[in-house]
N, C-alpha and C positions, 0 to 999 in steps of 0.2 A: 567563187570558183567551186565547181562540182567535186565530189569526193573522187570520181573517176578520173577528172583531169588533174587533181592533185596528186593521185597515185602515179600517173603518168609522168607527171613533171618529176616526182622524186626519182623515178626509175632513170630519167634521163640524165640525172646527176651521180649516177654510181659509176666508179672507176671499173673497167672490164678486167683489170688484173686483180685487184683485192675484192672486187665485188661489194665494196662499201662505198658510203658518200665520199666524194672528193675531199682530200685534204691537200692543200696548196695546188689546185688545179692548174695544169699547163696544157699548151696545145702544140702538137707537132706540125711540121709544114703540110702533111696531108689532111689537116684539119681535124683529127681525132684528139680527145682529151683524156689525160690521166692524172692520178696523183703524181706529183713531182717526184717523190721518193720511189713509188712504184716503177716508173718508167726508167728511173736512173739506175735503180737496182737490176731491172730487167736487162737493161743494155750492158751492165757490169758483168753479169754472168752468162751471157749469151755471146756466141762467136760473131753473129751479125748484128749490124744496126739496122733494124727495120720496125715498121709500126705493128704492134701485136694484133690490131684490128684488121687492117687492109693488106698487111705485109709488104707495103711499099718499102723499098731498100734505099738506105741513104749512103753515099760514099764516105761521108764523115758524119759524126755525130752532130746532129743539128742543134742550133740554139733553141731552147725551149721558151715559149712566150707564156707569161701568166695570163690565165684567162679571168679577167676581172669580173665579167657577169656571172661565170660559174661560182668564183670565189664568194660573191655576195650571196648567191643562191646556196653553196656548201655550208655557210654560216646559218641561214633561214632554215634550211632542212635539218641541220644538226640540231638547232634549237628546238624544233618541232619533235625530233625523236627524243631529245632529252626530257622535254616536257612530258611526252607520252610515257617514257620510262619512270619518271617521278610520279606521275599520276597513279601508274600501275603499282608502284611500290608503296605509296600511301594507302591505296586500296587494300593491298595484300595485308600490310602490317596493322591497319585498322582492324581487319577481320580477324587477325590473330589476336590483337588485343582485347576485342570483344568476346572472344572465344575463352580466353583466359579469365577476364573479369565475370563472364557467365558461370564459368566452372568454380570460381571463388565463391560466388553468391550461392550456388547451389550446395557447395560444402558447408558453408556457414548455416544454411537453412536445415540442412540434415542434421548438423550437430544440435541446433537449437530445438528441433522437433523432439529428438531423443531426450534432451534434457527437460523439456516441458512434460513429456510423458511420465518421466520419473517423479518430477515435482507433483503432479497431479495424483499419482499413486501414493506418494507420501502424505499429501494432504488428506487423502481419504482414510489412511491409517490413523492419522491423528484424530480426525473428526470422530471415528468410531471409539477410539480410546477415550476421548472426552466425554461421550455420551455414557459409556460404561462407568467411568469414573464418578460422573454425576449422580448415577443411579445408586451405586455403592455408598456414596456420601450420604445421599437422602435415606438410605436403609439404615445406616449407621446412626443417624441422627434420631430416627424412630426408636431404635433399640435402646438407645441411651435414656430417652424419655421414659419408656416403659420400665427401665431398670430402677427409676427413681419413684415409681408409683407405689402408693401404700395400699391401693385396691388390689388384693391379690386375685379376686375373682376376675377382673377386668384383665389382669396380666396373663392368667391362663387362657382366657377367651382370645387374646390377641396374639399369643405366643405361636399358636398354630399357623397363623398367616406370615409370620416372620421367619419361621424356620427354613423356608424355601429361599434360597439365595438368587437374586436376580441373574438372568442368563448372561453369561460372558463367554468370550471365545478364547481358546488356548492359542495365546500369541507367543509362546516360547520360540517358535520356529519362524516367526514373522521377522523380515528384514527388508529394507530398501536398498537393492542392489544398484550401484552407479552404472551408467550405460556403458556398453563397451564401445569404444571409438577405435579400436584395433583395425587397421586396413581402410578406414575411412579416407584419410588423406591419399593414401597409396591408390585407392581406386579412382579417386578424383584426378589424380595425376595421370594414371593410365588412360582414363577417358580423355583427357586433354591431349595426351600424346597421340592418341587415335585421331582426333581432330586435326591436330597439326600434321600427322602423317598424310591424311587425305588432302589437305591444303597444299603440302609440299609436292605430292604427286601431281596435282593439277598444275603446279608451277613447272615442275619438270617436264611435264607433256607439252605445256606451251613452249618452255624453252627449247626441248628437242626439235619442235616443229620449226622454230626460227633457224636453228643450227642446219637442219635439214636443206634449208634453202641455199645453204653454201655447198651443196653436194657437187662433186666432180666424178668424172668417169674414170676410175682407176683400173689399169690392166696390169698384169704381172710382166716384168721384163725378162725375158728367157736368157739375155745375155748375162744377167747377174745371178741366175739360179745355180745352186750347188749341184753337181753332177748327179746326185742320187735323188733330186727332187723331180716330180712328175708334174708337168703343167698342162692344163687342159688347152684344147685348140683355140678357145676363144680368150685365153689369158685370165680367166676369172677364178680358176680353182688349183690348188696345189696340195700335194700330199707326198710323203716319203715313200720311196721304193728301195728295194733291197740291192738292186743292181746299179753299180756306178756307171753312167754313161760315158762315152769317149767324146768329150767336149773340148773345144779349144780353151786353153787356160788364159783368157783374155783378162786384163786388169780389173774389169768390173765384176769379174765372177767371184762369188764366195768359194773359197777352196776348203775350209775346215768347218764352218758352220753351216748346218742345213738351212738356209735362209734364202730368201729372194726379195727383190725390191720391186715397187711399183713404178710404172712409167711416169706418172704424174709427178712433177717436180714444182715446188713453190718457193719463191724468194720474197714474197710479199703478199699481204692479204689474208684471207681465210679460205680454208677448205675443209670438207668433211667426206667421209666414206663410211660404209658398213661392211662387216665381215662376220659370216656365220661361223660359229665354232662349235655347233651342236654335235655331240658324239665323241668329242676329243678328251683325252685325259692330259695332254700336254701341248702347250702352244705359246708362242711369243707373238706380240702384236703391237704396232705403234709407228712411230716415225724416226728417221735417222738423219744425220748430216750426209750429204753426198760424199764428203771427203773421207768417210770412215775406211779404216784398213780391212779389206775383205779377204786378206790372205793368211790371217792369223786368228787364233782363238779370240773371241770376242767377248767383252764384259759389258753387260747390259746396264749402264749407268749414264746419266746425263753428261757427266765429266768426259765420257768417251764418245759423246755424240749420239746416244741412244735414249729416246723417250717412250718407254714401252710398259706394258703390263704383261703378266705372264700367269700360266696355269701349270701346276705340277701335281702328279700323283691323283689326278681326277678331281681333287677338291681344295687344293691349296693355291689361293690366288695371292699374287703379289703385285706391288708397283715396284718396278725396278729403278728405285730412287737413289741407291747407293748411301747407306744401307738399304736393303729392300724393306718395304712396308707391307705387313701382312694385311689382307683385305678380308673382311667378313661379308660374303656375299650370299650366304644361305645355299639355295640350290644352284646358284650360279647363273650366268647369262648364256643364252643360246645364240644371241646376235649382239655384237659389240660395235658401237658407233665410235669413231674417231674423229675429233674436232681439232683444228689448229687455227690459232690466230697469231700470224707471225709478228706483226707489230707489238701486240699485247704480251708476247712471250708466254703463250698460254697453249698447252696440250691437254685435252680432257677426253675421258673415255666413259661411255654410257651404256647401260643395258637397255638395249633398244626396246624389247618387249615390256619391260618393266618402267620404262620411261624414268630411270634412276640413274644418278651420277655415281660412277665407280670410283674415279679418281681423277685429280687434276695436278699436272705439273705446272706451277706459277712462277712468274718472274723469271722465265727462261730468257737466256741471251742468244738469239740466232744470228749467225754471222755468214751462215752458208746456205745454200739450197737445201730444202728438206724432201725426203722421199719417203713413201709408205714402205713399211718394213713388216715382212711376214716370215714365221718360222713354224711349220707343222710338226716339227720334232720327228724323233724316230717312230717308225709305226709299231715297235714293241710287239712283234709277232702278230700283228693284226688288231692289238687293242687299241692301237691310236692311229689306225688306218684311214679314219674319216678325213676328208680334206678341209682346209681352209677355203671358204667360198666368199668371193666379194660380190655382195648382194646388191641389187638395184634399190635406191632409196625411194621410199614413198614420200613425195614433196607436197602431198595435198594439204592445204592449210585447214 
């Protein structure tokens, strides 16, 4: 089978709700296929019982039939995906292992070269000293022989040639200093860290491109917006205004927190969206349970149904994990990507431009529909007037 036909076949085995390979695939009476858990949860949280694909309505919840053919293919495709993931993992960690071994070999080689240089220097000093000692001992022997001679004339004639001492160097200041290894290991580790940083960035870039394939079209829900928030006509931007608009106090609207929700809700599968935060000094961003209390002061913690990160005072980034986790982000992101995997209980935030992971909430237990959450915070006399902007996602591979 050709690569193109394989890719097409895999696409046919993706659930339209979770956008992932079928898990326990079932068929509806209209002939469309979904993960059993996805379609069951979809019908649980919606008022009408209808097909998400063709929107055919059913008077009663239909009996779902197991699609055995798709089940056998859900298995083959999953195995192929697992094999690809393992192969990629082996390739990456092999490269990291080789980089570490190469760094160690270079470190040992550098230390050995320094030691060999010192040893050669010391050997040179020893050779010179041995030659001088040999000359002095020879002269000493000649003087001793002359001192025993009874021929005084011969003694006087030879004395003038013996009065000049053999040439020697002043070695009082000569010393062999051991090589300095200070910083050698540190420099090697820094170099290895730089190699790992580059490898990690390539991995995050590839990972982010995969996540961006789960992008959804999020727009702001005006029925949930706090009365002081200003939403753009296309529902893609929000900022804080000083004037409180006279809006109906419907149950969905935030009354105390200057917040707004996105219209896109999820009860299964994965979804991803990006938000521009450039120029702001304060903001909150993430996802929330649909059932959160919107009429009281909110507490940004998972226990209260909020999975968010935030910026305060222009440079203080936190993951609102309860207690909050301080994040070191350097200059900070200008565009934040938000990824949710409902079944895995995962909410991750990315610096899109740097292709870097900011923070992940893991092991989450989702029992309710999730909605995108935005808070531009107060405009602070214009200091924080820049809007939060839902940006189009670049899905090019």
